[in-house]
N, C-alpha and C positions, 0 to 999 in steps of 0.2 A: 540738522543737529538732532541729538536724542536726549530727552529729558526724562528723568525718573522723578516722580512725585510721591514722597513717602509720608504717610500718616503712621507714627509710631504705635506699638501695641501698648496703650496706656495702662499704667497701674498707679495706685494712689496710696500705697502704705506710708504712713507717716506724714501725709500731706494735709493741709488745711483746705484744700480744694473742695468746694461744696456744690459743684455741678454734677450733672447726671453721669453715671459710670458707664452706661451702655454706649455701644458704637452708634454713631450717626453719620449719615452720608456727607463725605467731604465736598460740600458744594464748591468751595473755593478751588479745589483741585479739578473739579468737573469743568468749571469755566476755563481754567488755565489750560487743560488738555485740548479743549475745543479751540481756543485761540492759537495755541502752538500748532495744531494740525492745520488750522486755516492758513497759517504763515509757512507751511511746507515742512515742519518739523515733526519728528516722532515724539509721542509722549505716553509714558506708562504710569498709571496710578497703581501704587502698591500700598493698599490700606491694610497694614499689619493688625490694626485693631479690629476691623470688621471680620477679617479672616483668620484672626488668632494666629499669626505667623510667628515662628521662633526666629532667633537671630540667625540661625543657620539657613532657614528658609529665605529670609530677606537677603542675606549675603549671596546665596546661590542664584536667586532671581536677578539681582543686580549684576552679578558676574556674567549671566547669560545675556542680559540686555546690553551691557557695555555702554552706559550713558556718557554723554559729554558733560552733562550736568545733573547733579542730584539735589532736589529741593526737599528740605525737611521742615515740617511744621512744628512750631513750639507750643501749640495749644490744640486740643482735640476738637477741631472743626470750628467754623465761623460762629456757631451757636454759642461758643464759650470764649471767644476773643475778649469780651468785656470782663470776664471773671475767670481767668486761666489759672492753672496750677502755677504757683510762683517758681517752682523748681524746674530745672532744665536737665535733669538726670537722664531721662529717656531720649530726648533729642541729641544729647551729647553722646550717649551709647550708640546711637545710629551713626552719628558722624565719625566716631572712632572706628566703628565696624567697616565703614565704607571709605575710609581715608585714602586707600590705594586703589580702589576699584570703582568709585563712584564718579569719577571725573571731577570737575569743579563743584564744590560744596556750597550750596546757598541755604539760607534759613529765612523763613517767613513766619509772621505771626506777631502777637502783640509785644513780645519781648524784643524782637528785632525792630519793631517800630518805635518803641519808647526808649530802649537802652541799647542802641546798635553796637557800641563799642564793647560793652560787657557781654553781649550775646555772641559776638564774634570770638571773643577770647574764651568764653566758657565752652563753646561748641567746637572751636577750632575750625570754623568755616571760612571760606574765601571771601564771602560777601553776604549781606543781608539786604532784604527789600523792606523798606519802611512804608507802612501803609498797606493798601490793597494792591496785590501783586499780579493779578491775572494778566493785565495788559503789558506788564513790564517784562516778563520772562522772555518773549521772543526778541527783545532788544539785546540779549546776551549773545546773539550771533555776531554783534559788533565787538571786536577785540578791545576797543577803547572804552573802558567802563566809565570813564568820566563823562561820557556822553549819555549815560543811562540815567534817566530821571528816577528819584525816589530810592536809590540804593546807598549803601554805606560799605566801605572796604578799607582795609589798612594797607599801606605801603610803608614798611619799616615801622616806626612808632607813630606815624601820621595817620589819623582817621579822616578819610574823605567821606563827606556826605553830600550827595548830589541833589540839591534842591530840597523841597519839602516832601514829607510822606505822601504817597500817591493816593488819590481818590478816584476810583474807577468810574468811567462813563458807563452806566447800566445799560444804555441803549446798544453798547457794543457787545454785551454779553448775550450769548444765544440761549435758547431753551435747552435745558439739560436733559440727557437721556442716559439711563443706567442700564447695564447688562441685567438680564433676567436673574442671573446667578447672584448678583449683588442684592437685588430686591428680595430674593428668596431667603437670604440670610438676615435681612433687616426685619425681624419680626417685632422689634421694639416699637411701640407707639408712644412717642415721648409726651409725657405729662397728660396721659389719658387715664381717667379714673372712673368714668361713667359705666364703662364696659371694656372688656378685652376681646377685640375681635380676633378672628382666626387668620385674617390676611396680613399683608405686609404694611408697615408704615414707611413714611418717607418725610424728609425735611425739604423745605422750599422757602424762597424768600420773595416777597412782593415789593419790598422796599429796603433800603439800607440807610443807616444813620439815624439820627434823632435831632429834632429841632430844639430839644431842651438840654440844659446843662446841669443835671443833678450831680452833686459832689461825689457820689460814690461810683459813678459809671466811668470806667477806664476806656474811654474812646477819643481822648483828645488828639491822638496821633494816627487814628484810623477810624473809619466808618463814622466820622463826625457829621458830615454834611447829609441832610435828609434828601434821598433821591427815590423815585418810584421806578420800578421796571415797567416797560410798556405792557399794557394789559393783553394785547394779542400774543406777545411772546410768553408771558406768564401762563395764559390759558393753553397755548400749545404744549407747554411742559406738563401742566396739570393733566391734560387729556392723554398725553402719552403715558403718564403714570397709572391713570385709571385703566387704560387698555392693558397694562401689565399686571393688573390685579391689586394695585395698592388701594387700600380701603380707608386709610387715615393719613392726613397731612399735618405736619406741624410748621407753622410759619415762624421762622427764626428771626423775623424782623425785630430790631431793638424796640420798636413801638408800632404796633399794628393800628393804624389810624382808621377812622370810619371812611369808607369808600363805597358809595352806593353802586357804582357800575360793577366793581369787583364782587360785592355781595349778591347782586343780582345774577351774575354769571355763575357764581358758586352754587347758589340755590337751584339752578337748573341742572346741576350736575349730580346731585344727590350723593354728596360725599360727606365725610366727617373730618373735622379739623380743629386744631387748637391754636391759641395765640397768647401773646403777652402785650399788655397795653396799660394805659392809664384810664381808669374808670371814669374819671371826671370829664374826659373828652367825649364821652358818648351820651347823646341824648336818648330819651326813652325809646322813641321810635326806631332809632338806629340799633339799639340793643335788641329790640324785637326782630329787626331785619337780620342781625347777626345770628340769632337763633334759628331763623327760617333758612339761612344760608347753609347751615349744617355745623355751626360751631358747637363743640361739646366740652371745650375746656378753655377757661380764661384764667390767666395768671395776671393779677392786677397789683401793681406796686402802690401801696398806700404809704409805707415807710414810717410815718410817725403819726400819732393820734392828736397832736397838738399843732396849732398853727405856727408857733415858734419852732418846733421841731422840724417841721417841713421846710420852713425858711432856712434854717441852719443846714439842711441837707440840699439846699439849692432847688427845692421842689415846691415853690409856691402853688397854692391850688385855690381855684375860685369857689370851690365847695367847702362847707364846713365839715367836720368829722361826722356829724349826724347825717348830713346830705350824702356824704360818701357811703356811709352805711346803708342808707336807703337805696342808693344806686346799685350797690353790690347785691343787695336782697332782691331788687327788681330784676337784675341780670340773671340771678339764680332761677327765676321763674321761667326763663327762656333758654337758658344754657345749662346742661346737666351738672357741670362742675365749675365752680367759681372759687378761686383762691385769692386771698388778700394777704399780701406780703408786708411784714413789719421788719424794720431794722432796729437794733438796739441803740437807743439814744438816751441822753441824760435828762431829757424833758418829759419822758412818759414814765409815770409811776407804775410799779408792778401791779398794784390793785386796779388802776385804770385799765391796763392792758388785759388783765384777767377778766374784768367785767365785759370789756368790749368783745374779747374772743368768745365769751360764753354767749353773748347776745347773737353774734353772727353765726356761731356754730349751731345754735338753736334754730336759726332760720335757714340752715342748710348750706351756708358759706363757710368754707374752711379758712380759718385764720390762724397763721402759724405763730409759734413763739418767735420773738424778735431774734434776728440773726445778727451776730457781731459784724460790724462793718470793717472790711479789710481795705486799707488805703492804697489801692493799686497804683503803682507808678503809671502815669498817664491819665490819672483821674484828678479833678479839682481837689478832692480831699487830701491827696498826696501833696499837690503843689502848694495848697494853703498851709500845710504843716511844715514842709521841708524845702519848698522851692522847686525849681526844675529838676527832674530826675537825672542823677549822675550814675556812674558805673556801679555804685553801691546801693542803688535805690531798692532793689528788691530785698536785699538783706536788711536794710534799714527798716522797711515797712514791715517785714516778717518778724523781725525781733520785737519791734513795738507791739505788734499784734499779740505775740505770745506773752509779753510781759503784761499786757492789759487785760487778757482774757484767760481764765482757767476752765471755763465751760464753753463748749463749742456746739454748733448745731449738729443734728443727728446724722447729717450726711458726711461730716468731717471725721477724720481719724481722731479718736479720743485721746491719743498720746502723740501729738504732732512733734516732729523733730525740728531743730533749728535748721534754717535753710542751708547753712554751710555744710552740715552733716548730711542733710537729705541729698544735696547735689553730689556728695562724695560717694553715695550708695548707688553708683551708676552701673554696676556690673550686673544689671538685670536683663531679662530678655526684651529685645526691642520690638 
């Protein structure tokens, strides 16, 4: 069988999305392609974002490939499954475009995982895969979809959900390899601020999932269980990227945890990389090892400056705010760029925030203005406020967010549209 794997050409006008706008390698499709080909199928990755493809180009390539199934992502790569654009206008535009030429239409991503019925209806697809989909796609060779784990589909007015959202066996995922043409286009070095190298950047993951249950993280129906990739597989992938001239890696792990064996292996390879983590999990000697390994960028979630605020966010911490500050400043002595992230809470007074930011910035640590928390469906914050997500979950959360906030972070559109209107503006290039 033939599978087309499509990453839309993302745009964010009117969106409250606060993730990075640059294209990133679609790791999920890389794994899926490898597993499909291992099972004897053909798989084409069509990354309209990385290659800036127009709707006409997407349509022409799909017509030429003639897939049995077309798989459409509802978020711009795994890196942003936890904080995706709420709107589905671009995946819906792709689905409309390929309704008669793409074979069976499948959707994957956080929307499909958390609100499968609404996603099927909004996109007009035949089925969605709930959870991590790489291992599931080869099962679509079986015409009896009720036997396929982790999927949802409609028959008439009935929504069938086959088991729980799927969590992949990371030992089954091979080292990824990207064509030279892809890496040559991928000049973006995500979250790197110490220097801007001339070479290519790439994304990679050493682990998946997170052992913590912070209220703001939308991962209840996907990427929840913490798992590590085998070190040998990971190093084969890294070595291949280095041979292709990649000079900077960004680990998309939900939480990059201290790992002596991995840091030792990275140190011997003389590369540069960035991570996201909790600074309270790192002892001083491990932060020194992180710097020696080549880390040049740390994004550390602090979230709140009060113990009560951290507890309310489901992020209890064994360190005090003073100790967190000291740990961040120590990290800056060994890693060129360290960022401390705050969320907007009712427990942190603006004068306290301003004083703390001034202290850290004076020590060389970037501390951002607090970011308004969006209660993503699939996060504890959503469930605690409204219960289990239903088909109106994204609209409900989005409307609440717009009512509550009039000022947004600098990455968001200054004049966000209501979600219903945003989804109706779907006649854009896919």
